[in-house]
VEXVEXMAR-66279 format. One line per field, with one value per residue (C-alpha): residue number from 0; chain; x, y, z. Coordinates in Angstrom, 1 decimal, m for minus. Example, Ala and Ser with C-alpha at 12.3 -4.5 7.8 and 13.67 -1.06 7.14 Angstrom:
REM VEXVEXMAR-66279
resi <- 0;1
chain <- A;A
u <- 12.3;13.7
v <- m4.5;m1.1
w <- 7.8;7.1
END
This chain:
REM VEXVEXMAR-66279
resi <- 0;1;2;3;4;5;6;7;8;9;10;11;12;13;14;15;16;17;18;19;20;21;22;23;24;25;26;27;28;29;30;31;32;33;34;35;36;37;38;39;40;41;42;43;44;45;46;47;48;49;50;51;52;53;54;55;56;57;58;59;60;61;62;63;64;65;66;67;68;69;70;71;72;73;74;75;76;77;78;79;80;81;82;83;84;85;86;87;88;89;90;91;92;93;94;95;96;97;98;99;100;101;102;103;104;105;106;107;108;109;110;111;112;113;114;115;116;117;118;119;120;121;122;123;124;125;126;127;128;129;130;131;132;133;134;135;136;137;138;139;140;141;142;143;144;145;146;147;148;149;150;151;152;153;154;155;156;157;158;159;160;161;162;163;164;165;166;167;168;169;170;171;172;173;174;175;176;177;178;179;180;181;182;183;184;185;186;187;188;189;190;191;192;193;194;195;196;197;198;199;200;201;202;203;204;205;206;207;208;209;210;211;212;213;214;215;216;217;218;219;220;221;222;223;224;225;226;227;228;229;230;231;232;233;234;235;236;237;238;239;240;241;242;243;244;245;246;247;248;249;250;251;252;253;254;255;256;257;258;259;260;261;262;263;264;265;266;267;268;269;270;271;272;273;274;275;276;277;278;279;280;281;282;283;284;285;286;287;288;289;290;291;292;293;294;295;296;297;298;299;300;301;302;303;304;305;306;307;308;309;310;311;312;313;314;315;316;317;318;319;320;321;322;323;324;325;326;327;328;329;330;331;332;333;334;335;336;337;338;339;340;341;342;343;344;345;346;347;348;349;350;351;352;353;354;355;356;357;358;359;360;361;362;363;364;365;366;367;368;369;370;371;372;373;374;375;376;377;378;379;380;381;382;383;384;385;386;387;388;389;390;391;392;393;394;395;396;397;398;399;400;401;402;403;404;405;406;407;408;409;410;411;412;413;414;415;416;417;418;419;420;421;422;423;424;425;426;427;428;429;430;431;432;433;434;435;436;437;438
chain <- A;A;A;A;A;A;A;A;A;A;A;A;A;A;A;A;A;A;A;A;A;A;A;A;A;A;A;A;A;A;A;A;A;A;A;A;A;A;A;A;A;A;A;A;A;A;A;A;A;A;A;A;A;A;A;A;A;A;A;A;A;A;A;A;A;A;A;A;A;A;A;A;A;A;A;A;A;A;A;A;A;A;A;A;A;A;A;A;A;A;A;A;A;A;A;A;A;A;A;A;A;A;A;A;A;A;A;A;A;A;A;A;A;A;A;A;A;A;A;A;A;A;A;A;A;A;A;A;A;A;A;A;A;A;A;A;A;A;A;A;A;A;A;A;A;A;A;A;A;A;A;A;A;A;A;A;A;A;A;A;A;A;A;A;A;A;A;A;A;A;A;A;A;A;A;A;A;A;A;A;A;A;A;A;A;A;A;A;A;A;A;A;A;A;A;A;A;A;A;A;A;A;A;A;A;A;A;A;A;A;A;A;A;A;A;A;A;A;A;A;A;A;A;A;A;A;A;A;A;A;A;A;A;A;A;A;A;A;A;A;A;A;A;A;A;A;A;A;A;A;A;A;A;A;A;A;A;A;A;A;A;A;A;A;A;A;A;A;A;A;A;A;A;A;A;A;A;A;A;A;A;A;A;A;A;A;A;A;A;A;A;A;A;A;A;A;A;A;A;A;A;A;A;A;A;A;A;A;A;A;A;A;A;A;A;A;A;A;A;A;A;A;A;A;A;A;A;A;A;A;A;A;A;A;A;A;A;A;A;A;A;A;A;A;A;A;A;A;A;A;A;A;A;A;A;A;A;A;A;A;A;A;A;A;A;A;A;A;A;A;A;A;A;A;A;A;A;A;A;A;A;A;A;A;A;A;A;A;A;A;A;A;A;A;A;A;A;A;A;A;A;A;A;A;A;A;A;A;A;A;A;A;A;A;A;A;A;A;A;A;A;A;A;A;A;A;A;A;A;A;A;A;A;A;A;A;A;A;A
u <- 34.3;32.7;34.3;33.2;29.6;29.6;30.7;28.2;25.5;27.0;26.5;23.4;24.8;23.7;20.9;18.0;16.7;13.6;12.0;8.3;6.1;3.5;2.5;6.0;8.2;6.3;6.3;9.9;10.8;9.3;11.7;14.5;13.3;12.6;16.2;17.5;18.3;17.3;15.4;14.7;11.4;11.1;7.9;6.9;3.3;3.6;0.4;2.0;5.0;3.2;0.9;3.8;5.5;2.8;2.7;m0.2;m0.7;m2.7;m2.1;m3.9;m0.9;1.2;m0.7;m0.2;0.8;4.2;4.8;4.6;7.1;9.7;9.1;9.5;13.4;14.2;14.3;12.4;11.4;9.7;10.7;9.9;13.0;14.9;18.5;18.8;19.2;23.1;22.2;21.3;24.1;21.6;18.6;15.7;13.7;10.3;8.7;5.4;6.2;2.9;2.2;1.3;m1.9;m0.1;1.0;4.3;6.5;6.5;9.8;9.5;9.5;12.6;14.7;13.2;14.4;17.9;18.5;17.9;19.9;22.7;22.5;23.6;25.2;28.1;31.2;29.9;26.3;24.5;21.2;18.9;16.3;13.0;10.5;9.1;10.5;11.8;15.1;18.1;16.3;18.9;21.9;20.7;18.4;19.1;23.2;24.1;21.9;24.0;27.3;26.3;27.4;31.0;31.4;32.5;30.0;31.7;34.5;32.3;29.0;27.0;24.0;21.7;18.1;16.0;12.3;9.6;7.5;4.4;1.2;m1.2;m3.8;m1.8;m0.1;1.9;4.0;5.1;8.0;10.7;9.4;9.6;13.1;14.5;16.1;19.2;21.3;24.3;25.8;28.9;30.5;30.5;27.6;26.1;28.1;27.0;23.2;23.2;24.6;22.1;18.8;20.4;19.6;15.9;14.5;14.4;16.4;18.2;18.8;21.7;22.1;24.4;23.0;20.5;19.1;18.0;16.7;14.5;13.5;12.6;9.9;8.5;8.5;6.4;3.6;3.4;3.0;m0.2;m1.3;m1.6;m2.7;m5.4;m6.5;m6.6;m9.2;m11.0;m11.8;m12.3;m15.1;m16.7;m16.9;m17.7;m20.6;m21.8;m21.8;m23.7;m20.6;m19.4;m16.0;m15.4;m16.0;m14.2;m11.1;m11.7;m11.7;m8.4;m6.4;m6.8;m4.1;m0.6;1.7;1.6;m1.1;m1.6;m5.0;m5.6;m9.1;m11.4;m12.6;m14.2;m10.6;m6.9;m6.2;m3.2;0.2;2.1;m0.2;m2.0;0.8;4.0;3.7;3.3;7.2;7.9;5.8;7.4;10.9;10.1;8.8;12.2;13.9;11.5;9.7;6.5;5.0;1.6;1.0;1.4;m0.5;m3.7;m3.7;m4.0;m6.6;m8.5;m8.3;m9.2;m12.4;m13.7;m15.2;m17.4;m18.4;m19.4;m21.7;m23.3;m24.2;m25.7;m27.9;m28.9;m29.9;m31.7;m33.6;m34.7;m36.3;m38.0;m35.4;m33.0;m29.7;m30.9;m32.5;m32.0;m30.2;m27.2;m24.8;m21.2;m19.2;m15.5;m13.6;m10.1;m8.3;m8.2;m9.7;m9.1;m6.9;m7.5;m5.3;m7.6;m4.7;m5.8;m8.8;m11.2;m14.2;m13.9;m14.0;m17.5;m18.8;m17.8;m19.6;m22.5;m22.8;m22.2;m25.6;m27.4;m27.6;m28.2;m24.8;m23.4;m20.9;m19.9;m16.2;m15.2;m11.7;m12.2;m14.6;m14.6;m13.6;m9.9;m8.8;m7.5;m5.7;m7.5;m11.2;m13.5;m15.7;m18.4;m17.7;m19.2;m18.6;m19.2;m22.5;m23.4;m24.9;m28.2;m31.3;m33.1;m30.2;m30.1;m33.7;m33.8;m31.2;m32.3;m29.1;m26.1;m22.8;m19.5;m16.6;m14.2;m14.8;m13.6;m14.0;m15.8;m18.9;m21.7;m23.0;m25.4;m27.4;m26.3;m28.2;m31.1;m31.9;m31.1;m33.2;m30.3;m27.0;m24.2;m21.3;m17.6;m15.9;m17.6;m17.9;m21.3;m20.6;m21.5;m24.6;m27.2;m30.5;m31.6;m29.2;m32.0;m31.3;m27.8;m26.0;m22.2;m20.4
v <- 8.7;6.6;8.8;12.3;10.9;9.9;13.5;15.0;12.7;13.0;16.9;16.8;18.5;15.4;16.3;13.6;12.6;10.4;9.1;8.6;11.1;9.2;7.0;6.0;8.8;11.9;10.1;9.6;13.2;14.2;11.9;13.5;16.8;16.5;15.3;18.2;17.4;19.0;16.8;17.1;15.1;13.4;12.3;11.5;13.1;16.9;17.2;16.2;17.8;21.0;20.6;20.0;23.2;25.1;23.5;21.3;17.5;14.8;12.3;12.3;11.6;14.1;17.2;20.4;22.1;19.8;20.5;24.2;23.7;21.7;24.5;27.6;27.5;26.3;22.8;21.0;21.0;18.5;18.2;15.9;16.5;13.2;14.7;16.5;13.0;14.3;16.9;14.7;13.2;10.1;8.5;6.7;4.8;4.6;3.5;0.9;m2.5;m4.1;m7.5;m7.8;m9.9;m13.0;m12.1;m11.7;m8.9;m5.8;m4.3;m1.5;1.2;0.1;m0.3;3.0;4.8;2.7;3.6;7.4;7.3;5.7;8.3;11.0;9.0;10.8;9.7;10.0;9.2;6.5;4.7;3.0;0.6;0.7;m0.6;m4.0;m6.5;m10.0;m11.3;m10.8;m7.5;m4.9;m6.7;m8.8;m6.2;m2.7;m2.8;m4.0;m0.9;1.5;m0.1;1.1;4.6;3.3;3.7;0.7;0.0;0.4;2.2;5.4;4.9;2.9;0.8;m0.7;m2.0;m0.9;m2.0;0.4;0.1;2.0;2.0;4.4;5.8;4.7;7.6;5.8;4.3;7.5;6.6;7.9;5.5;2.5;0.4;0.6;m3.0;m2.1;m4.3;m3.3;m4.6;m4.6;m3.5;0.1;0.7;m0.7;1.5;4.5;3.4;2.5;5.9;7.7;6.0;6.1;10.5;9.4;6.5;5.3;2.2;0.7;m3.1;m3.7;m7.3;m8.9;m8.8;m6.9;m10.5;m11.1;m7.2;m8.0;m11.4;m9.8;m7.8;m10.7;m12.6;m9.8;m9.3;m12.9;m14.0;m11.5;m12.6;m16.5;m15.6;m13.3;m16.2;m18.6;m16.4;m16.0;m19.2;m20.2;m17.4;m19.2;m22.4;m21.0;m19.2;m22.4;m23.5;m20.3;m19.5;m15.9;m15.9;m12.2;m13.6;m16.7;m14.5;m12.1;m15.3;m16.6;m13.6;m13.4;m16.1;m14.2;m16.2;m18.3;m16.3;m13.2;m11.8;m11.4;m10.4;m11.5;m9.0;m8.6;m9.3;m7.9;m4.3;m2.2;m2.2;m4.8;m7.6;m8.5;m8.4;m9.0;m12.6;m13.5;m12.2;m15.2;m17.8;m16.3;m16.6;m20.2;m21.3;m19.8;m22.6;m25.3;m24.9;m24.5;m22.3;m23.9;m21.9;m18.5;m19.7;m21.1;m17.9;m15.7;m18.2;m18.0;m14.1;m13.5;m15.4;m13.3;m10.4;m13.3;m14.5;m11.6;m10.9;m14.5;m13.5;m10.1;m11.9;m14.3;m11.9;m10.0;m12.7;m13.4;m9.8;m10.8;m8.5;m9.2;m7.5;m6.7;m3.4;m2.7;0.2;m0.9;1.8;0.7;2.1;2.6;2.0;3.0;m0.5;m0.1;2.1;5.6;6.3;7.7;5.0;3.0;1.0;m2.8;m2.3;m5.2;m2.4;m2.3;m6.2;m6.1;m3.0;m4.6;m7.6;m5.9;m3.8;m7.1;m8.7;m5.2;m3.1;0.2;1.2;4.3;4.8;6.8;7.1;10.5;9.8;9.0;11.6;10.1;6.8;7.3;6.0;2.3;0.0;m3.1;m1.7;m0.4;1.7;4.4;8.1;7.9;10.4;9.7;10.2;12.1;9.5;11.7;10.1;10.2;9.3;5.8;4.9;4.8;2.2;m1.5;m2.7;m1.0;m2.8;m1.9;m2.7;m0.5;0.3;4.1;5.7;8.6;6.8;7.2;3.2;4.1;7.0;4.4;1.6;3.3;4.9;2.0;m1.1;m3.7;m3.7;m5.9;m5.8;m7.2;m5.8;m6.1;m2.4;m2.5;m4.7;m2.0;m0.5;m0.8;m0.9;m1.9;m5.2;m6.9;m5.0;m6.3;m9.2;m10.1;m11.7
w <- m2.1;0.5;3.3;1.4;1.1;4.6;5.7;3.9;5.4;9.0;8.7;6.9;4.1;1.5;m0.8;m1.1;m4.2;m4.2;m7.1;m7.0;m4.8;m3.8;m0.8;m0.1;m1.5;0.3;4.0;3.1;2.4;5.3;7.5;6.0;6.2;9.9;10.4;8.6;5.1;1.9;m0.7;m4.2;m5.3;m9.1;m10.3;m14.5;m13.0;m13.9;m11.8;m9.0;m9.2;m10.0;m6.7;m4.7;m5.9;m4.9;m1.3;m2.0;m0.8;m2.5;m0.1;3.6;5.9;4.4;5.0;2.9;5.7;6.1;2.4;2.4;5.4;3.1;0.8;3.0;3.1;m0.4;1.5;m1.2;m4.7;m7.1;m10.9;m13.5;m15.2;m14.7;m16.2;m12.6;m10.7;m11.1;m8.5;m5.1;m3.4;m2.5;m4.9;m3.2;m5.8;m4.7;m7.9;m8.5;m8.8;m9.9;m11.6;m15.1;m16.3;m15.8;m12.3;m13.3;m11.8;m13.7;m13.1;m15.9;m13.7;m11.9;m15.3;m16.5;m13.3;m13.2;m17.0;m16.2;m13.4;m15.5;m18.0;m15.2;m12.6;m10.9;m8.6;m4.7;m5.1;m3.1;m5.0;m2.7;m4.2;m1.6;m4.2;m3.0;m5.3;m5.5;m4.0;m6.5;m8.2;m6.9;m7.9;m11.1;m12.6;m11.1;m10.8;m14.3;m15.6;m13.4;m14.2;m17.8;m16.9;m16.6;m13.2;m10.5;m7.5;m4.1;m5.3;m7.8;m6.3;m3.9;m4.3;m1.5;m0.9;1.9;1.8;2.5;5.1;5.8;7.9;6.4;8.9;11.7;13.2;15.8;13.0;10.7;8.5;11.1;13.6;11.7;11.6;8.5;7.0;5.1;2.8;0.5;m2.6;m1.0;2.5;1.5;0.2;3.7;5.7;3.5;3.4;7.4;8.4;5.9;7.4;10.6;10.8;9.9;11.2;14.5;14.4;11.4;10.8;8.5;7.0;5.0;1.3;m0.7;m1.4;2.8;2.6;m0.5;1.0;4.2;2.9;0.9;4.3;6.2;3.5;2.8;6.5;6.8;3.3;4.3;7.8;6.2;3.6;6.9;8.9;5.4;5.0;8.5;7.9;5.3;7.3;10.6;8.9;7.5;11.2;12.5;14.3;14.7;13.6;14.9;18.4;17.7;16.9;20.0;22.5;21.0;21.0;24.8;24.8;26.1;23.4;20.5;18.9;17.0;15.6;12.0;10.4;7.7;5.0;1.8;0.1;0.1;m0.7;m0.9;m2.6;m0.9;0.5;m2.5;m5.1;m2.9;m2.5;m5.9;m6.7;m4.6;m6.4;m9.7;m8.5;m7.2;m10.9;m12.2;m9.9;m10.7;m7.3;m6.2;m3.3;m2.5;0.8;m1.2;m4.2;m1.9;0.3;m3.2;m4.4;m1.2;m0.8;m4.5;m3.6;m1.0;m3.1;m5.0;m1.5;m0.3;m3.1;m2.8;0.7;m0.2;m2.7;m0.4;2.3;m0.3;m1.2;2.2;2.0;m1.3;m3.6;m6.1;m6.9;m10.2;m10.1;m6.6;m5.1;m3.3;m2.0;m0.9;1.9;1.7;m1.7;0.3;0.8;4.6;7.2;7.7;4.5;1.1;m0.9;m2.9;m4.7;m5.3;m3.3;m3.2;m3.0;m7.2;m7.6;m5.3;m7.3;m10.6;m9.5;m8.5;m11.8;m13.6;m11.5;m12.7;m9.4;m9.1;m7.8;m5.5;m3.2;m0.2;0.9;2.9;2.2;m1.9;m3.4;m6.8;m8.3;m10.2;m13.1;m13.1;m15.4;m14.3;m13.4;m15.7;m13.5;m14.2;m13.0;m9.7;m6.9;m2.9;m1.8;1.4;3.9;4.8;6.3;2.9;0.8;3.3;3.5;m0.3;m0.9;m0.8;0.8;2.4;2.0;4.4;2.8;4.5;8.2;8.0;11.9;9.9;9.6;12.0;12.3;14.7;12.2;9.3;10.8;12.1;8.5;6.3;5.2;5.1;6.3;5.1;7.2;6.1;8.7;12.0;11.9;13.5;16.4;19.0;17.7;20.3;18.1;14.7;14.6;13.1;9.7;10.0;8.2;8.0;5.3
END
C-alpha cells in the first residue's frame, strides 16, 4: 500500500483532502495546488463551501483570485458531504482545538472528524492531523477511532502528525515557505507523510514519533507566551518607574546574541498562543505535575486588558472625564497587525470592560467590517467606523489595540483629543505628542 501511495504522491496524482477550510486549511491547499496536486476541501459550514465553489475567499491572505485559479481547471472543489472522505488519497485535518470553560482541551472537532473518516476509510489512504494539540493525541485519541474501520495502521492506512505553522499578515512566510515538522505513527507513515510535504513546502523536518511533533508545536507557542508575559510584566513595573519599556527593548535588542525581542500589548490573541500552552498544563495535571511558568505566564497575559483599562481610566481622569458616558473608539479588533483574523483577540475583552464601565463604545478596523458572533463574548452588533476628522474629534478617547499599517497615525493624532496607545504605533508621529499616552 505504501509503495502505491508513494507513487501517486511522487507523480502528483494523489488527491489531497483538507478538512477545515479556515486560516490553516486554505493556505495549505494553495501550497499543494502550486505543487501540482488536486484538492478536495471539506467543511461543515455550508456558507464557506458555497463561497469557495463560487470562487470567493473569506480570509485576507488567500485571495479570491487564488481560489478562482484552483477552480479554473477543476483542480479544487469544496463540500460539506463528509461521506466523500473516501475520495482523496490524503486527508489532512485542520479543525479547531479550543479550550472549554475550565481551560481543558476540547477535542470534539478532532474526534468527530476522526469518526467521519473511520466510517469511509479505505486502504491506501494517509491521514495527517495538523490541529494543535497536546502530545499523545494522535496515538491515543485519533488512532483508536480510525482503527474502528477494521484497517491496520502502517499496513492498510497511514497516520501522521504535522503541526500547522502559519504567520498571517507576513508575506515572507507563506505555508509553502515554512519548514514542516512531521512525525509518523510508524516508519511507513513517516515516510509517506514526509514525501507528501516535500512536494509542497520548502523543507521537511522528520522526527521519530508523533508525540515529538506534537510537543514541538506546544514548545514553539509556550516559548512565545512566556516571553510575552515577561515583557508585559516588565511594562507594568517600568511604567511605575516612569521608564519607557519600548525604548528599553529597542536598546536590549542591539545585542547580537543571547536576546530576542518580544513586545508588550493589551493581551494575547490568535488561535495558538493564548490557547496552546494550556494543553500542556492540562496534560501535566493528568500526570500529577504542575507547569508553574506556563500558568504564571497565562495569568500575567490575561490580566493585561484590565491593566490597559485602568490606565485609560487614569488618563481620562487627568483630563477631567469619566469613562461612563464618554465616547471611546477602539482601533483594531483583529488579534494582530494587518490580518482579518479576530480569534481570541484581546480587543473583545477590552470592549467588554469598556461597556461594563459605561463607555459609549465604537471601533474601527479596516480588516474586520463588523463584530463577528463569538462563543465567549457577548458584544453588540457594532460596525467599523470610518476615521474622519469629524468622527475622531467627537471621541473623548481613541484606544489603539491593534497597530494596522492602514491607519494614518499622524491624521489620527491630529484630530483626536486623547490617544491611548498599547502598541507603540505612534512612535514616529511628530506633532501632537502631548495627546498620546502609552498603556
